[in-house]
C-alpha positions as CSV (number, residue, x, y, z in Angstrom):
1,M,74.8,103.1,96.3
2,P,78.6,103.9,96.6
3,S,80.9,100.9,96.1
4,K,82.8,99.4,99.0
5,P,86.5,100.1,99.2
6,S,88.5,97.6,97.1
7,T,91.1,95.4,98.7
8,L,93.8,97.2,96.8
9,S,92.5,100.6,98.1
10,W,92.6,99.3,101.7
11,L,96.0,97.7,101.3
12,S,97.4,100.9,99.9
13,A,96.0,102.9,102.8
14,V,97.4,100.4,105.3
15,L,100.8,100.5,103.8
16,A,100.7,104.3,103.9
17,I,99.9,104.2,107.6
18,I,102.7,101.7,108.2
19,L,105.2,103.9,106.4
20,A,104.0,106.9,108.6
21,L,104.6,104.8,111.7
22,I,108.1,103.9,110.5
23,L,108.7,107.6,110.0
24,L,107.5,108.2,113.6
25,V,109.9,105.6,115.0
26,F,112.8,107.0,112.8
27,A,112.1,110.5,114.1
28,Q,112.8,109.2,117.6
29,T,116.2,107.9,116.7
30,T,117.5,111.2,115.4
31,H,117.5,112.8,118.9
32,P,118.3,111.7,122.4
33,I,115.2,110.2,124.0
34,V,115.3,112.2,127.2
35,P,112.3,113.7,128.9
36,S,112.2,117.5,129.4
37,E,113.3,118.7,132.8
38,D,109.9,120.0,133.7
39,A,108.3,116.7,132.9
40,Y,109.9,115.4,136.1
41,I,107.4,117.4,138.1
42,T,104.7,115.2,136.8
43,F,106.8,112.1,137.2
44,R,107.4,113.0,140.9
45,Y,103.7,113.2,141.5
46,A,103.2,109.9,139.7
47,Q,105.9,108.2,141.7
48,N,104.5,109.4,145.0
49,L,101.1,108.3,144.0
50,A,102.4,104.8,142.9
51,N,104.2,104.5,146.3
52,G,100.9,105.1,148.1
53,H,101.6,108.7,149.3
54,G,98.9,110.3,147.3
55,L,99.0,113.3,144.9
56,V,101.7,115.2,146.8
57,W,105.0,116.8,146.0
58,N,106.6,115.6,149.2
59,P,105.3,112.6,151.2
60,G,103.6,113.6,154.4
61,E,103.0,117.3,153.3
62,D,99.7,118.9,152.4
63,P,98.8,118.3,148.8
64,V,99.6,121.1,146.3
65,E,98.6,120.7,142.7
66,G,101.8,121.5,140.9
67,S,101.0,119.3,137.9
68,T,98.2,120.2,135.5
69,E,98.0,116.8,133.8
70,F,95.8,114.7,136.2
71,L,94.9,111.9,133.8
72,W,98.5,111.6,132.7
73,V,99.7,111.3,136.3
74,M,97.1,108.6,136.9
75,L,98.2,106.6,133.8
76,V,102.0,106.9,134.5
77,A,101.5,106.0,138.2
78,G,99.2,103.0,137.3
79,F,101.5,101.5,134.6
80,S,104.6,102.1,136.7
81,K,103.1,99.6,139.1
82,L,104.1,97.0,136.5
83,G,107.7,97.5,137.5
84,L,108.9,100.2,135.0
85,E,110.5,103.5,136.1
86,V,108.2,106.4,135.8
87,E,110.4,108.0,133.1
88,T,110.3,104.8,131.0
89,T,106.5,104.5,131.6
90,G,106.0,108.1,130.4
91,L,108.0,107.5,127.2
92,V,106.2,104.2,126.4
93,L,102.8,105.8,126.9
94,S,103.7,108.8,124.9
95,M,104.8,106.5,122.0
96,V,101.6,104.5,122.3
97,F,99.4,107.5,122.1
98,A,101.4,108.9,119.2
99,V,101.1,105.7,117.3
100,L,97.3,105.7,117.9
101,G,97.2,109.3,116.7
102,V,99.0,108.4,113.5
103,I,96.6,105.5,112.9
104,A,93.5,107.6,113.7
105,V,94.6,110.5,111.4
106,G,95.5,108.0,108.6
107,I,92.2,106.1,108.7
108,T,90.2,109.3,108.8
109,A,92.2,110.9,106.0
110,Y,91.4,107.7,104.0
111,Y,87.7,108.2,104.2
112,L,87.7,112.0,104.0
113,S,89.9,112.0,100.9
114,R,87.6,109.5,99.2
115,R,90.0,106.6,99.6
116,Q,93.2,108.2,98.3
117,A,96.2,106.4,99.7
118,I,98.6,109.2,98.8
119,I,96.5,111.6,101.0
120,V,96.7,109.1,103.8
121,L,100.5,109.2,103.6
122,F,100.5,112.9,103.4
123,A,98.3,113.4,106.5
124,A,99.6,110.5,108.7
125,G,103.2,111.1,107.6
126,A,103.1,114.9,108.3
127,F,101.6,114.1,111.7
128,A,104.3,111.5,112.5
129,V,107.3,113.6,111.7
130,G,105.8,117.0,112.8
131,P,105.6,118.3,116.4
132,S,104.4,114.9,117.7
133,S,107.8,113.4,117.1
134,Y,109.2,115.8,119.7
135,Y,106.3,115.4,122.1
136,V,107.0,111.7,122.4
137,R,110.3,112.4,123.9
138,A,109.3,115.4,126.0
139,G,107.5,113.3,128.7
140,F,104.4,115.5,128.9
141,A,100.8,114.5,128.3
142,T,100.8,116.2,124.9
143,T,100.5,113.1,122.8
144,L,97.5,112.0,124.8
145,F,96.0,115.5,124.7
146,T,96.5,115.6,120.9
147,L,95.0,112.2,120.4
148,L,91.9,113.1,122.3
149,I,91.4,116.3,120.3
150,A,91.8,114.3,117.1
151,L,89.3,111.7,118.3
152,S,86.7,114.3,119.3
153,F,87.1,115.9,115.8
154,I,86.6,112.5,114.2
155,C,83.4,112.1,116.2
156,Q,82.2,115.5,115.1
157,I,82.8,114.5,111.5
158,I,80.9,111.3,111.9
159,L,78.0,113.1,113.6
160,V,77.7,115.9,111.1
161,F,78.5,114.2,107.8
162,T,77.4,110.6,108.2
163,S,73.8,109.5,107.4
164,R,71.6,108.7,110.3
165,S,71.4,105.0,109.3
166,E,75.1,104.5,110.0
167,R,75.7,102.5,113.2
168,L,78.9,104.4,113.7
169,R,77.0,107.6,114.2
170,T,75.3,106.1,117.3
171,T,78.7,105.3,118.7
172,A,79.9,108.8,118.1
173,F,77.1,110.3,120.2
174,V,78.7,108.4,123.2
175,A,82.4,108.8,122.1
176,L,82.3,112.6,121.6
177,P,81.4,113.6,125.2
178,L,83.7,110.8,126.6
179,S,86.6,112.0,124.6
180,L,86.0,115.6,125.8
181,L,85.7,114.4,129.4
182,F,89.1,112.7,129.2
183,L,90.5,115.8,127.4
184,G,89.4,117.9,130.4
185,L,90.9,115.4,132.8
186,T,94.2,115.5,131.0
187,R,94.6,119.2,131.1
188,P,92.1,121.8,132.6
189,E,92.0,123.9,129.4
190,G,90.7,120.8,127.7
191,V,87.3,121.8,129.1
192,L,87.4,125.0,127.1
193,Y,88.1,123.1,123.9
194,G,85.3,120.7,124.8
195,V,82.8,123.5,125.3
196,L,83.8,125.0,121.9
197,A,83.5,121.6,120.1
198,L,80.1,120.8,121.6
199,A,78.8,124.3,120.8
200,V,79.7,124.1,117.1
201,T,78.3,120.5,116.9
202,L,75.0,121.5,118.4
203,L,74.8,124.5,116.1
204,L,74.9,122.1,113.1
205,F,72.3,119.7,114.5
206,D,68.5,119.7,114.2
207,R,66.4,119.7,117.3
208,S,66.2,115.9,117.8
209,D,69.9,115.3,117.4
210,R,70.6,118.4,119.6
211,I,68.5,117.0,122.5
212,R,70.2,113.6,122.1
213,L,73.7,115.0,122.2
214,L,72.8,117.2,125.2
215,K,71.6,114.1,127.1
216,Y,74.8,112.2,126.5
217,T,76.8,115.3,127.3
218,A,75.1,115.7,130.6
219,L,75.6,112.1,131.5
220,L,79.1,111.5,130.2
221,F,80.8,114.9,130.3
222,I,79.1,117.3,132.7
223,L,78.2,115.0,135.6
224,P,81.5,113.0,135.9
225,G,83.4,116.2,135.2
226,L,81.6,118.0,138.1
227,V,82.3,115.1,140.4
228,Y,86.0,115.2,139.6
229,F,86.1,119.0,140.0
230,I,84.4,118.9,143.4
231,W,86.9,116.1,144.5
232,R,90.0,118.0,143.4
233,W,88.8,121.3,144.9
234,Q,88.3,119.5,148.2
235,Y,91.6,117.6,147.9
236,F,93.8,120.5,146.9
237,G,91.7,123.4,148.3
238,H,91.9,125.6,145.2
239,F,89.7,126.3,142.2
240,L,92.6,125.9,139.7
241,P,96.0,124.1,139.7
242,N,98.7,126.1,141.5
243,T,100.6,126.6,138.2
244,F,97.7,128.5,136.6
245,Y,97.8,131.1,139.4
246,V,101.5,131.5,138.9
247,K,101.1,131.8,135.1
248,S,98.2,134.3,135.3
249,T,100.2,137.0,137.2
250,G,101.2,140.1,135.4
251,G,97.9,141.0,133.8
252,L,94.9,139.5,132.1
253,L,96.5,139.1,128.7
254,H,100.1,138.1,127.9
255,L,100.3,139.7,124.5
256,R,104.0,139.1,124.1
257,Y,103.2,135.5,123.1
258,I,101.0,136.5,120.2
259,W,103.8,136.0,117.8
260,D,104.4,132.5,119.0
261,I,100.8,131.6,118.3
262,Y,101.0,133.4,115.0
263,S,104.1,131.4,114.0
264,M,102.0,128.2,114.5
265,F,99.4,129.4,112.0
266,K,102.2,130.4,109.7
267,F,103.5,126.9,109.9
268,L,99.9,125.7,109.1
269,A,99.6,128.1,106.1
270,P,99.8,125.3,103.4
271,L,97.1,123.3,105.2
272,L,94.9,126.4,105.6
273,L,95.3,127.1,101.9
274,L,94.2,123.6,101.0
275,I,91.2,123.8,103.4
276,G,90.2,127.1,102.0
277,L,90.3,125.8,98.4
278,G,88.3,122.8,99.5
279,L,85.7,124.9,101.2
280,V,85.3,127.0,98.0
281,A,85.0,123.9,95.8
282,A,82.7,121.9,98.0
283,K,78.9,122.2,98.0
284,R,77.9,125.3,100.0
285,T,76.3,123.3,102.9
286,S,79.2,120.9,103.2
287,G,81.8,123.7,103.1
288,F,79.9,125.7,105.8
289,K,79.7,122.7,108.1
290,M,83.4,121.9,107.8
291,L,84.3,125.5,108.4
292,V,82.2,125.5,111.6
293,L,83.8,122.3,112.8
294,V,87.3,123.6,112.3
295,T,86.5,126.9,114.2
296,P,87.4,125.6,117.7
297,A,90.9,124.6,116.4
298,L,91.3,128.2,115.1
299,L,90.2,129.8,118.3
300,F,91.6,127.5,121.0
301,P,95.3,128.3,120.6
302,W,94.7,132.0,121.3
303,A,93.2,131.1,124.7
304,Y,96.8,130.7,126.0
305,L,97.3,134.4,125.9
306,L,95.5,134.4,129.2
307,I,98.5,132.8,130.9
308,D,102.2,133.2,130.9
309,Q,103.4,130.3,128.7
310,L,106.1,128.9,130.9
311,Q,107.0,125.3,130.1
312,N,105.6,125.7,126.6
313,M,108.3,123.5,125.1
314,G,107.9,123.1,121.4
315,Q,104.7,125.1,121.7
316,R,103.0,122.0,123.2
317,F,100.1,124.1,124.3
318,Q,99.1,125.1,120.8
319,Y,100.0,122.3,118.5
320,P,97.5,119.6,119.7
321,V,95.1,121.0,117.2
322,Y,97.5,120.2,114.3
323,P,95.8,116.9,113.4
324,I,92.5,118.7,112.9
325,F,94.0,120.7,110.1
326,L,95.6,117.7,108.5
327,M,92.3,115.8,108.5
328,A,90.4,118.9,107.2
329,A,93.0,119.3,104.4
330,A,92.5,115.6,103.5
331,A,88.8,116.3,103.2
332,A,89.5,119.3,101.1
333,L,91.6,117.3,98.7
334,G,88.9,114.7,98.6
335,V,86.4,117.3,97.3
336,F,88.4,117.5,94.1
337,K,88.1,113.8,93.5
338,L,84.4,113.2,94.2
339,D,81.9,115.3,96.2
340,R,79.6,112.7,97.6
341,P,78.4,111.5,101.1
342,I,81.1,109.9,103.2
343,Q,80.7,106.2,103.6
344,W,82.4,104.7,106.6
């Protein structure tokens, strides 16, 4: 039976995560903490909602869905009720979700790397000072969207690689569809990522686990998502947010953005190399499973070729999959230390 993590091992990992959080805070001090201009569209909707006017651009007018970040609007409007300005509320929430993201990536990297603190610092630190450090200041829902993608991937890892006797695996059956529901509520394209994530997870399951996940998915993802969709269709009167109709003009594919997405994968090249080496070195079954789980992160960024990528500041549409590659790289490095079942 594998030994439990030592106190020194845990302490080293905690210190690595704390250092990563310090780096995240330091990254905010190197630039003016001012939201992007287009973030004020969302803030306006949140302000009107907080003031009791509903989800409208102008009070008294018919609702038009000019913001694609429903859950973010709800959160900003709700917390601004505490007396903060919507801009301040957005920045505080962005920082909170970024901090949670760093912690989640760090803890997961600790287990996937077979308790190597240096890998925790590598994964959590790279996440803290990478694109996330800009998204905190931008004022969009990107840090929340990124956190939810990371949490869904962590749930997939637990479901696929953890033994059935682990209590955490039972929690993951509930947490995965819930995280994907919130992902779709944050941005509409989150539903697409959710479908991809569920599909690959079901592919790796046996019949009993597949039926179990489908039941939780129907109850916690499909049903509430359908209720929300019917409500917003009735409220706004359109199948998709207004901005999607604007961005989809000019043809089915917007191939001029292909190099922007390619540049993201070029940025990820060292991580992809590590993951590839890990897949080769791992046992054939384990390597195949990890490759399947990473597939949605490889495919999802290309879906944005279907729209004109206006307001894609800092490539905020593509980079939310970044923590998946960091955690997968941590798992790959863990293979070279010890290839044994993950003990949470």
